[in-house]
C-alpha positions as CSV (number, residue, x, y, z in Angstrom):
1,M,35.0,29.6,24.0
2,S,33.0,27.0,22.1
3,E,30.9,27.7,19.0
4,T,27.2,27.8,19.6
5,N,24.5,26.3,17.3
6,Y,23.6,29.9,16.3
7,D,27.2,30.6,15.4
8,S,27.4,27.5,13.2
9,I,24.2,28.6,11.3
10,F,25.4,32.2,11.0
11,G,28.8,31.1,9.6
12,K,27.2,28.6,7.2
13,L,24.8,31.3,5.8
14,A,27.6,33.9,5.6
15,I,29.5,31.5,3.3
16,E,26.4,30.4,1.3
17,Q,25.4,34.0,0.6
18,G,29.0,34.9,-0.4
19,Y,29.5,37.6,2.2
20,C,32.9,36.2,3.4
21,T,35.4,33.5,2.4
22,E,36.2,30.2,4.0
23,E,39.6,31.6,5.2
24,E,37.9,34.6,6.8
25,L,35.4,32.4,8.6
26,S,38.1,30.0,9.8
27,H,40.1,33.0,11.2
28,C,37.1,34.2,13.2
29,R,36.3,30.7,14.5
30,K,39.9,30.4,15.8
31,Q,39.5,33.8,17.5
32,L,36.2,32.6,19.0
33,R,37.9,29.4,20.4
34,H,40.7,31.4,22.1
35,Q,38.4,34.3,23.2
36,P,38.6,34.7,27.0
37,Q,35.2,34.2,28.7
38,E,35.1,37.5,30.6
39,N,31.4,37.8,30.7
40,P,29.6,34.4,30.6
41,E,26.2,36.1,30.5
42,N,27.0,38.1,27.3
43,P,29.6,36.0,25.3
44,V,31.3,37.1,22.2
45,T,29.6,35.7,19.0
46,L,30.9,34.7,15.6
47,E,28.8,37.5,14.1
48,Q,30.6,40.1,16.3
49,L,34.0,38.8,15.3
50,L,33.2,38.8,11.5
51,L,32.0,42.5,12.0
52,S,35.0,43.6,14.0
53,N,37.4,42.1,11.4
54,R,35.4,43.9,8.7
55,F,34.8,40.6,6.9
56,I,31.0,41.4,6.6
57,T,29.0,44.7,6.9
58,P,26.2,45.5,9.4
59,S,23.6,45.3,6.5
60,Q,25.0,41.9,5.5
61,A,24.8,40.7,9.1
62,R,21.1,41.8,9.3
63,R,20.3,39.8,6.1
64,I,22.1,36.7,7.5
65,K,20.1,36.9,10.7
66,E,16.8,37.2,8.7
67,S,17.8,34.1,6.8
68,A,18.8,32.3,10.0
69,K,15.4,33.1,11.4
70,E,13.6,31.7,8.4
71,S,15.7,28.5,8.4
72,S,14.9,27.9,12.0
73,K,11.2,27.6,11.2
74,S,9.7,24.2,10.4
75,P,9.4,23.4,6.7
76,A,5.6,23.8,6.9
77,E,5.9,27.3,8.3
78,Q,7.7,28.4,5.2
79,I,4.8,27.8,2.9
80,P,3.0,31.1,2.2
81,G,-0.7,31.2,2.6
82,Y,-1.0,28.4,5.1
83,K,-1.0,28.5,8.9
84,I,0.3,25.3,10.5
85,I,-1.9,23.8,13.2
86,G,0.1,20.6,14.0
87,K,1.9,17.5,12.7
88,L,-0.4,14.7,11.5
89,G,2.3,12.1,10.8
90,A,5.4,11.1,8.9
91,G,6.1,8.4,6.3
92,A,9.2,7.0,4.7
93,M,9.3,9.9,2.2
94,A,7.2,12.8,3.6
95,I,5.9,14.6,6.6
96,V,2.2,15.6,6.7
97,Y,0.9,18.7,8.6
98,K,-2.6,19.9,9.5
99,A,-3.0,23.5,8.3
100,K,-5.4,26.3,7.6
101,Q,-5.5,27.7,4.0
102,L,-5.9,31.4,4.8
103,S,-7.4,32.5,1.5
104,L,-10.3,30.1,1.7
105,D,-10.4,29.7,5.5
106,R,-10.5,25.9,5.3
107,I,-8.5,23.1,7.0
108,V,-6.2,21.1,4.7
109,A,-3.4,18.6,4.9
110,V,0.1,19.6,3.7
111,K,2.5,16.9,2.6
112,I,6.2,18.1,2.6
113,L,9.2,16.4,1.0
114,P,12.1,16.5,3.5
115,R,15.2,18.5,2.3
116,R,17.3,15.3,2.1
117,F,14.9,14.0,-0.6
118,S,14.5,17.4,-2.2
119,E,18.1,17.2,-3.4
120,N,17.3,14.0,-5.4
121,P,15.6,14.7,-8.8
122,D,13.9,11.3,-8.8
123,Y,12.2,11.9,-5.5
124,V,11.1,15.4,-6.5
125,Q,9.8,14.1,-9.8
126,R,7.8,11.3,-8.1
127,F,6.4,13.8,-5.6
128,Y,5.1,16.1,-8.3
129,K,3.8,13.1,-10.2
130,E,1.7,12.2,-7.2
131,G,0.2,15.7,-7.1
132,K,-0.6,15.7,-10.8
133,A,-2.1,12.2,-10.6
134,A,-4.4,13.2,-7.8
135,A,-5.4,16.4,-9.7
136,K,-6.8,14.2,-12.5
137,L,-9.3,12.6,-10.1
138,N,-12.5,14.0,-8.7
139,H,-14.4,11.5,-6.6
140,N,-16.0,11.4,-3.2
141,N,-14.0,8.4,-2.2
142,I,-10.6,9.8,-3.2
143,V,-8.6,12.4,-1.2
144,A,-8.8,15.6,-3.3
145,A,-5.7,17.5,-4.4
146,Y,-5.6,21.3,-4.1
147,D,-2.1,22.6,-4.8
148,V,1.5,21.6,-5.4
149,G,4.6,23.8,-5.4
150,E,7.9,24.8,-3.8
151,A,8.8,27.4,-1.1
152,G,11.9,28.0,0.9
153,G,13.6,25.0,-0.7
154,Y,10.8,22.6,0.3
155,H,8.4,20.9,-2.1
156,Y,4.8,20.6,-0.9
157,F,1.5,19.1,-1.8
158,V,-1.7,20.4,-0.4
159,M,-4.7,18.1,-0.2
160,E,-8.1,17.5,1.4
161,Y,-7.9,17.0,5.2
162,V,-9.8,13.9,6.2
163,E,-10.8,13.9,9.9
164,G,-11.0,10.4,11.2
165,K,-8.7,7.3,11.1
166,T,-7.1,4.9,8.7
167,L,-8.3,1.3,8.3
168,Y,-4.9,0.3,9.6
169,E,-5.5,1.8,13.0
170,D,-8.4,-0.6,13.6
171,L,-6.7,-3.6,12.2
172,S,-3.5,-3.0,14.3
173,K,-5.7,-3.2,17.4
174,G,-6.9,-6.6,16.3
175,K,-10.4,-5.7,15.1
176,I,-12.2,-8.2,12.9
177,F,-14.8,-6.5,10.8
178,S,-18.3,-8.0,10.3
179,E,-19.1,-9.1,6.8
180,E,-21.6,-6.3,6.3
181,E,-19.2,-3.5,7.5
182,A,-16.3,-4.9,5.5
183,I,-18.4,-5.0,2.3
184,G,-19.5,-1.4,2.8
185,I,-15.8,-0.2,3.1
186,I,-14.5,-2.3,0.3
187,T,-17.3,-1.2,-2.0
188,Q,-16.4,2.5,-1.5
189,V,-12.7,1.8,-2.2
190,A,-13.8,-0.2,-5.3
191,R,-15.7,2.8,-6.6
192,A,-12.7,5.0,-6.0
193,L,-10.6,2.5,-8.0
194,A,-13.2,2.3,-10.8
195,H,-12.9,6.1,-11.1
196,A,-9.1,6.1,-11.2
197,H,-8.9,3.2,-13.6
198,A,-11.3,4.9,-16.0
199,R,-8.8,7.8,-16.1
200,G,-5.9,5.6,-16.8
201,L,-4.3,5.5,-13.4
202,I,-3.3,2.3,-11.4
203,H,-2.8,3.0,-7.7
204,R,-0.3,0.2,-7.0
205,D,-0.3,0.6,-3.2
206,V,-3.9,-0.2,-2.0
207,K,-3.5,-1.1,1.6
208,P,-5.1,-0.4,5.0
209,K,-2.8,2.6,5.8
210,N,-4.0,4.3,2.6
211,I,-7.7,3.9,3.3
212,M,-9.2,6.6,5.5
213,I,-12.6,6.6,7.2
214,N,-14.2,9.8,8.4
215,P,-16.8,10.0,11.3
216,A,-19.7,9.8,8.8
217,G,-18.4,6.5,7.5
218,I,-17.2,7.9,4.2
219,V,-14.1,6.1,2.9
220,K,-11.3,7.9,1.2
221,L,-8.5,6.3,-0.8
222,A,-5.3,8.2,-0.2
223,D,-1.6,8.4,-1.3
224,L,-1.0,8.2,-5.0
225,G,2.7,8.2,-4.5
226,L,3.2,5.0,-6.5
227,A,0.4,5.6,-9.0
228,R,1.3,5.0,-12.6
229,A,-0.5,5.9,-15.8
230,T,-1.3,2.8,-17.9
231,D,0.0,4.6,-21.0
232,D,3.3,5.7,-19.4
233,V,5.4,3.2,-21.3
234,Q,8.7,5.0,-20.5
235,L,8.2,4.8,-16.8
236,A,7.0,1.2,-17.0
237,K,10.2,0.1,-18.9
238,S,12.4,2.0,-16.4
239,E,10.7,0.1,-13.5
240,A,10.8,-3.3,-15.2
241,G,11.9,-6.0,-12.8
242,K,11.4,-3.9,-9.7
243,A,8.8,-4.7,-7.0
244,F,6.7,-1.6,-6.1
245,G,4.1,-2.0,-3.4
246,T,3.7,-3.2,0.2
247,P,4.6,-6.9,0.8
248,Y,1.5,-7.9,2.7
249,Y,-0.8,-6.6,0.0
250,I,1.2,-6.6,-3.3
251,S,0.0,-8.5,-6.4
252,P,2.2,-11.3,-7.9
253,E,2.8,-9.4,-11.1
254,Q,4.0,-6.4,-9.2
255,I,6.4,-8.7,-7.3
256,R,7.8,-10.0,-10.6
257,G,8.2,-6.4,-11.8
258,E,6.0,-6.9,-14.9
259,I,5.6,-4.0,-17.2
260,D,1.9,-4.5,-18.3
261,I,0.2,-4.3,-14.9
262,D,-3.4,-3.1,-14.9
263,A,-6.5,-2.6,-12.8
264,R,-6.3,-6.3,-11.7
265,S,-3.2,-5.5,-9.6
266,D,-5.2,-3.0,-7.5
267,I,-8.1,-5.6,-7.3
268,Y,-5.6,-8.1,-5.8
269,S,-4.4,-5.6,-3.2
270,L,-7.9,-4.7,-2.3
271,G,-8.7,-8.4,-2.0
272,A,-5.7,-8.8,0.4
273,T,-7.1,-5.9,2.5
274,F,-10.6,-7.4,2.4
275,Y,-9.1,-10.7,3.6
276,H,-7.3,-9.0,6.5
277,M,-10.5,-7.2,7.5
278,V,-12.7,-10.3,7.8
279,T,-10.1,-12.7,9.2
280,G,-8.0,-10.5,11.4
281,R,-4.8,-11.7,9.7
282,V,-2.9,-10.9,6.5
283,P,-3.3,-13.5,3.7
284,F,0.4,-14.5,3.9
285,D,2.8,-13.9,6.7
286,A,6.5,-14.7,7.2
287,S,9.6,-13.4,9.1
288,T,10.9,-11.4,6.1
289,P,9.3,-9.3,3.3
290,A,11.0,-11.6,0.7
291,D,9.3,-14.7,2.2
292,V,5.9,-12.9,2.3
293,M,6.2,-12.1,-1.4
294,R,7.3,-15.6,-2.2
295,K,4.1,-16.9,-0.6
296,H,2.1,-14.5,-2.7
297,L,3.7,-16.1,-5.7
298,K,3.7,-19.7,-4.8
299,E,1.6,-20.6,-1.7
300,P,-2.2,-21.4,-2.1
301,L,-4.5,-19.0,-0.2
302,V,-6.4,-20.4,2.8
303,P,-10.0,-19.6,2.1
304,P,-11.2,-16.8,4.4
305,D,-14.3,-18.8,5.5
306,H,-11.9,-21.5,6.8
307,I,-10.5,-19.0,9.2
308,N,-13.7,-17.1,10.1
309,T,-16.5,-19.7,9.9
310,L,-19.1,-16.9,10.3
311,L,-18.4,-15.7,6.8
312,S,-20.8,-16.5,4.0
313,A,-19.5,-18.7,1.1
314,G,-20.3,-15.8,-1.2
315,V,-17.9,-13.4,0.4
316,S,-15.2,-16.0,0.5
317,E,-15.6,-16.7,-3.2
318,V,-15.4,-13.0,-4.0
319,I,-12.1,-12.6,-2.0
320,E,-10.6,-15.7,-3.6
321,V,-11.3,-14.4,-7.1
322,M,-9.9,-11.0,-6.2
323,M,-6.7,-12.8,-5.0
324,A,-6.3,-15.3,-7.8
325,K,-2.6,-15.6,-8.5
326,Q,-3.2,-15.4,-12.3
327,K,-4.6,-12.0,-13.1
328,Q,-6.8,-13.4,-15.9
329,E,-8.7,-15.4,-13.2
330,R,-9.5,-12.3,-11.2
331,Y,-12.3,-9.8,-11.8
332,A,-11.5,-8.0,-15.0
333,S,-12.5,-4.6,-13.6
334,A,-13.6,-2.8,-10.5
335,E,-17.1,-2.5,-12.0
336,E,-17.3,-6.3,-12.3
337,L,-16.2,-6.6,-8.7
338,L,-18.9,-4.1,-7.6
339,T,-21.6,-6.2,-9.2
340,D,-20.7,-9.2,-7.0
341,L,-20.2,-7.0,-3.9
342,D,-23.7,-5.7,-4.4
343,A,-25.0,-9.2,-4.8
344,V,-23.5,-10.7,-1.7
345,S,-24.6,-7.6,0.3
346,K,-28.1,-8.6,-0.6
347,G,-27.5,-12.2,0.3
348,E,-27.4,-13.3,-3.3
349,P,-24.7,-15.5,-4.9
350,P,-21.8,-13.7,-6.5
351,L,-22.5,-14.9,-10.1
352,R,-19.4,-13.5,-11.7
353,A,-17.1,-15.1,-9.1
354,R,-18.8,-18.5,-9.5
355,K,-18.5,-18.2,-13.3
356,K,-14.8,-17.7,-12.9
357,F,-14.5,-20.6,-10.5
358,N,-16.4,-22.8,-13.0
359,I,-14.1,-21.8,-15.9
360,S,-11.1,-22.4,-13.8
361,S,-12.3,-25.8,-12.8
362,L,-13.1,-26.7,-16.4
363,G,-9.6,-25.6,-17.4
364,E,-8.1,-28.0,-14.8
365,L,-10.3,-30.8,-16.1
366,Q,-9.2,-30.2,-19.6
367,Q,-5.6,-30.5,-18.5
368,G,-6.4,-33.7,-16.6
369,Q,-5.6,-32.3,-13.2
370,L,-8.9,-33.3,-11.6
371,I,-9.4,-36.7,-13.2
372,E,-7.0,-38.6,-10.9
373,P,-8.2,-39.0,-7.3
374,D,-5.8,-38.2,-4.5
375,S,-3.8,-41.1,-3.0
376,E,-6.1,-41.8,-0.1
377,E,-9.2,-41.9,-2.3
378,K,-7.3,-44.2,-4.7
379,I,-6.3,-46.6,-2.0
380,H,-9.8,-46.7,-0.6
381,Y,-11.3,-47.3,-4.0
382,E,-8.9,-50.2,-4.7
383,Q,-9.7,-51.8,-1.3
384,V,-13.4,-51.7,-2.0
385,I,-12.9,-53.3,-5.5
386,S,-10.7,-56.1,-4.0
387,K,-13.3,-56.9,-1.3
388,Y,-16.1,-57.2,-3.9
389,K,-13.9,-59.4,-6.2
390,V,-13.5,-61.9,-3.3
391,I,-17.3,-61.9,-2.6
392,I,-18.1,-62.4,-6.3
393,T,-15.6,-65.3,-6.6
394,V,-17.1,-67.1,-3.6
395,L,-20.6,-66.6,-4.9
396,T,-19.7,-67.9,-8.4
397,S,-18.1,-71.0,-6.8
398,V,-21.2,-71.7,-4.7
399,I,-23.5,-71.4,-7.7
400,A,-21.3,-73.7,-9.8
401,V,-21.3,-76.3,-7.1
402,L,-25.1,-76.1,-6.7
403,I,-25.6,-76.5,-10.5
404,L,-23.3,-79.6,-10.6
405,L,-25.2,-81.0,-7.6
406,V,-28.6,-80.5,-9.4
407,I,-27.2,-82.2,-12.6
408,F,-25.9,-85.1,-10.5
409,I,-29.3,-85.7,-8.8
410,F,-31.2,-85.6,-12.1
411,A,-28.6,-88.2,-13.6
412,L,-29.3,-90.6,-10.7
413,K,-33.1,-90.5,-11.5
């Protein structure tokens, strides 16, 4: 007779709870395999054999069955005080459920760390760090944190439930946002970032999947799983040289694994998201993540208004400053970005962006990078000079001949 799934769970729990030994369990499993199948509708179980051999007691068997019943539940069902409604989604490191918080009679989202990650202290520490980071923030454009804890061997994080969709869902369907709609969404995320940055937190993973929009059009920035405090020197040093972020939206300094990243890294990622929204494509694309990141570091950005010619020059300038490869050439803060977003939304020029463009151009002039014309201009210039030299030479010769002729005529008189 073969061992059923229930037999396997029962035997595993009997060992884990110390009710029998490995030798005793092995003995009963051998008996189970050689047990004649006299009544297929009511087969002998491993539990019955452990009891008949007096390896466990009836009360121990009851406790094992209770534990087996609990372990058969989904992780979310083991969290006290919450009634699970359904699964919302799953990421690389967590599963998210929609649930009702019974004490306050409200709908929430419960993020749970799978057991395979729960056994790794680094993952557990990062999970709790996300909860603590979110708890520091209280802003209408940031998903609120309610609770964090552990139950039944599972670590969980309870947060605000946002009914609606992610920005990624629209972009994945090929939607290209109008300038007005895109500015409205980016402005709300910029406000969220300004709030987080003021409290010493860098998000480090701003991207369409982490931007949620509810039916009322309110935008919520989510997922602080990679957030880092600007004063956490120990964590910064431990992560030196490692690239944390999402390849399509990651800043150059994050790719290089620099220690002293700041608000300008989030501004770059938000700029890459903005670019994707108004052009329908990511700023840099390639066949591998490594090649995408290399382009972020080395390849010049195609201005967004060269792709979508309906865009205003002002919006294009804002995005280009947000995505400057050198962070000192970007907006210094989310507040500075908000000033220009407000200006372009009113049809006015983005003065801060233009100021940065002018400073950048001046720097290039000082370094002699804009003095020399390109090769085509240089060739054309030389051809024009050569042409006029010939004309001048001919005119000079004609005038000289006329003067000599006049002198000759006067001499004859």
